[in-house]
Each structure stands twice: as structure tokens, then as C-alpha cells.
C-alpha positions, 0 to 999 in steps of 0.5 A: 500500499502506497505511503502507508508508513507516512500515513501511519506517522501522520495519524497523530495529526488527527488529535488536532482540532479539525474541520470534519464531516460525517456524524456521530454514528450509533453502534448497534452491536454495543446495544445488542451485547449490553444486555449482559448486565443491569448496571451498565447504564445506571447503578445496580438495580437489585431490590428496585420496584418495577413500575407499571408498563406505561411508566417503564423506562427500561429498554434496549431502544436507542432513546434510552442512551441518546437524546435523539430518539432513533440513535446517534449524537448526544448521549443522555444520562444513561449513555454518559454513565455507560460511556464512562463506567462500563465501556472503557478498558482503563480509567473507568469513571467512579461515580460520586455516589453509589447505591449499595443494595442489600446482600441477604445471603450467599446466593444473593451475593453470588447473583450480584457478581454474575453478569450473565444472570438475567432478571426477567423482562418484568424486573428490568431489561438490560441497557444497550451500549448506544441504547442502554437501559434506564429502569423506571420506578421509585422504590422504597427505602431499602436498608443495606446489610452490606458495609465495606463494599467499594465500586471499581474505578481508577480514581482515588476518591471514595464514593458516597455509599447510599443505603436506599434505592435511588429514586427514579429520575435523580442524579443518584441513580446515575452515580451523580450525572444530572438527568435531563439538564436544562442546557446540555453540550456534547461533541464527537470527532472522528479522524481517519487514516486510509490505506487503499490498495487499488491502483492509482489510489493514495493513502490519506490522513484526514478529519472525518467529523467534528460535530457539536451537539446542543440541547436546551429544555425550555419545559423541564419538570423534575418529575418523570412521565409528565412530559418535557420539551427538548430543542436540539441542534447539531452544527458541524463541518464537512470534510473529505479526503480531497480538500479541494472538493470545497472552495472555502472553509465556510462551505464546509460549515453546516447544520446537520440536525435541528428539531423540537421534541415533546417526550418523557410521556407514558409508554415513552411516547414522543413527537418531534418536528424539524430536520432529522434522519428518518428511522430505517434499519440499523443505524450503524457507525459505518456509513459505507455499508451495503445498506447505507451510503451505496443506496439512494433515496430520491436522488441522494445517498442514503447515509448519515447525511440524508436528513429530511424535514418533517414530523415524527412520532414514536413510542417504546413501552419496554421491549416494543418500539415504533417510529413513524415520520412524514417528510419533505426529502430536500437534502440541502440544509440551507433549503430544508423544504423544496417541493421538487425534491419530493415527499416521503414517509418512513416506518421502523418498528420491532421488538428488542428483547434481551437475547434477540431483536427483530424489526422491520422498515419501510420508506416510500417517496415520490419525486417529480413523478418518480416512485421509490420504495425501500423495505428492510428487515433487521435482527440480532442474537446475543448468546450471553443471556442464554449462558453462552459466550459474549458473542452477538450476531446482527443482520439486515436485509434490504430491497430498494425499488425505483420506478422513474417516470421515464425509463425502466424500473430497477430493483436492488438488493443488499444484505450484511451479517456481522459477528461481534466478540467482546474479548474484555471490557473495552475491546470488541472483535468484529467480522462482517460480510456485505453483499449488494446488487444494484440492479437484479437485471444486471448480472455484472453490478454486484459487490462483496466485502469482508471486514475484519477489525476491532473497536478499542475503547482505551479510556473513557471518551477515546475509541480506536477502530481498525479495519481491514476490508477485502472487496471484490465484485465478480467470482474470479476476484474473490481472492484478489487483494486489488480492491482491499483497503485498511482503515484506522480511525480515532473517535473522541466524544463527550 
């Protein structure tokens, strides 16, 4: 690979502030595997009372760890707790306050230490990594019979031991993190070192993303399930391997998402209006998969920059979830509503249980008489809740049919399969296979990809992603490295 040593040496430059590009992506593999333990997104929930279904916050859906109800971007109190306490390998954050549940006997003590022991669905589901859990309910005072136990952590400070179950919606439930503050700030940065093997391609080191995330809550009652209003905006900078793609720095500045949402209602019902990415399938952290960037919806790539302007409704009573939106399909944030860009609707619904998940998606649109339909099915299996190894499997199938007013209709297919193995806290090993056929009537437009990689959460707020991608198009090329590529990515977040 050309200039590989130079590219690796220059990778340290990614630590510098940069003008960046794509978006703070969600990581569904973390969401699936985090059903291993209850205390990944809040203090341990033993002896908590379980609320009625309409008031339950416990979920594996994206909204449990993200301010954006369909995932990605700013983390809420559960997502911040997970990212600081559970996710990293080293320098785990030590909560300023910890709930010490009662240890009644040896059997109960062993249960607390067994991350594979799962409570029933009615006693609290498990959090997901990017969509972690937050148990609802307000238990009564629980006396503590244990006294010298200290939580793990690398800081030298001694946390305050709580002798009663922390009330729902309070800082104590999240180790001192304030739930739903009036004003909240966040940020994501991703830098890339890219090493292609294709003839004529050069290695490159460039900033991918620099997104700021701002949330303001003008109506923000302290009680849960009373409803609250969040106004959200995510300004960022576009970037690319080829800096000459933009005439000036000002051309790179844009506003990715902005919306107002009424949420925190019974059954986790919400409604929002503004500019957002419609929910469809897995919202992966890799925007180049066969079911994302290489697909097109009403004339624009269906990746994490395909925001639309419209209205969305959703709900998430425990394991069941659904999102429904209608929108104008303009892909220009400076002109968010243009009739010539067409209109559409999207539905994404399913069920996220501890060992398995299944969902379906549909998105339809019309632009200048051209019709388009996208259908998808996605799911996951996590072996850990069944007593197996920390191995999870995710998959997605997709059909994309376009019927232009002039010309022939076409149908495209895409699929990806992914295996993740959590070697230890902070280190995930991954392999993925992708396939797509842009038009089933054309036998020469298929593409395949095998991915081998790892995700290394070194310390809190820092992630390193490494991948080797083997690409081929026809059967005769399946063992050829001609189109292969390597990626090294630095992700900083807060």
C-alpha cells in the first residue's frame, strides 16, 4: 500500500482540532451485547420496585442512551454513565455516589457478581451500549446489610455509599450525572487514516467529523412521565479525503440536525418536528455499508447525511418500539423544504428482547412523478443471556425499488451479516460480510466485502477503530487483494 508508513506517522495529526464531516454514528452491536448486565447504564437495580408498563423506562431502544430517539449524537444520562463506567478498558469513571443494595445471603451475593444472570423482563431489562437501559420506578427505602464494599474505578476518591434505592429520575441513580439538564453540550470527533490498495489510489490522513451537539429544555419538570420539551441542534463541518472538493472553509460549515421534541410521556411516547434522519434499519457507525451510503433515496445517498424535514412520532413501552415519520426529502440544509425534491414517509418498528431483536422498516417517496420503495428487515442474537459466550450476531436485508417516470424500473438488493466478540471490557473483535446488487436485471453490478476489525475503547471518551476490508465484484476476484483497503480511525466524544 502506497505511503502507508507516512500515513501511519501522520495519524497523530488527527488529535488536533479539525474541520470534519460525517456524524456521530450509533453502534448497534454495543446495544445488543449490553444486555449482559443491569448496571451498565445506571447503578445496580437489585431490590428496585418495577413500575407499571406505561411508566417503564427500561428498554434496549436507542432513546434510552441518546437524546435523539432513533440513535446517534448526544448521549443522555444513561449513555454518559455507560460510556464512562462500563465501556472503557482503563480509567473507568468512579461515580460520586453509589447505591449499595442489600446482600441478604450467599446466593444473593453470588447473583450480584454474575453478569450473565438475567432478571426477567418484568424486573428490568438490560441497557444497550448506544441504547442502554434506565429502569423506571421509585422503590421505597431499602436498608443495606452490606458495609465495606467499594465500586471499581481508577480514581482515588471514595464514593458516597447510599443505603436506599435511588429514586427514579435523580442524579443518584446515575452515580451523580444530572438527568435531563436544562442546557446540555456534547461533541464527537472522528479522524481517519485510509490505506487503499487499488491502483492509482493514495493513502490519506484526514478529519472525518467534528460535530457539536446542543440541547436546551425550555419546559423541564423534575418529575418523570409528565412530559418535557427538548430543542436540539447539531452544527458541524464537512470534510473529505480531497480538500479541494470545497472552495472555502465556510462551505464546509452546516447544520446537520435541528428539531423540537415533546417526550418523557407514558409508554415513552414522543413527537418531534424539524430536520432529522428518518428511522430505517440499523443505524450503524459505518456509513459505507451495503445498506447505507451505496443506496440512494430520491436522488441522494442514503447515509448519515440524508436528513429530511418533517414530523415524527414514536413510542417504546419496554421492549416494543415504533417510529413513524412524514417528510419533505430536500437534502440541502440551507433549503430544508423544496417541493421539487419530493415527499416521503418512513416506518421502523420491532421488538428488542434481551437475547434477540427483530424489526422491519419501510420508506416510500415520490419525486417529480418518480416512485421509490425501500423495505428492510433486521435482527440480532446475543448468546450471553442464554449462558453462552459474549458473542452477538446482527443482520439486515434490504430491497430498494425505483420506478422513474421515464426509463425502466429497477430493483436492488443488499444484505450484511456481522459477528462481534467482546474479548474484555473495552475491546470488541468484529467480522462482517456485505453484499449488494444494484440492479437484479444486471448480472455485472454486484459487490462483496469482508471486514475484519476491532473497536478499542482505551479510556473513557477515546475509541480506536481498526479495519481491514477485502472487496471484490465478480467470482474470479474473490481472492484478489486488488480492491482491499485498511482503515484506522480515532473517535473522541463527550
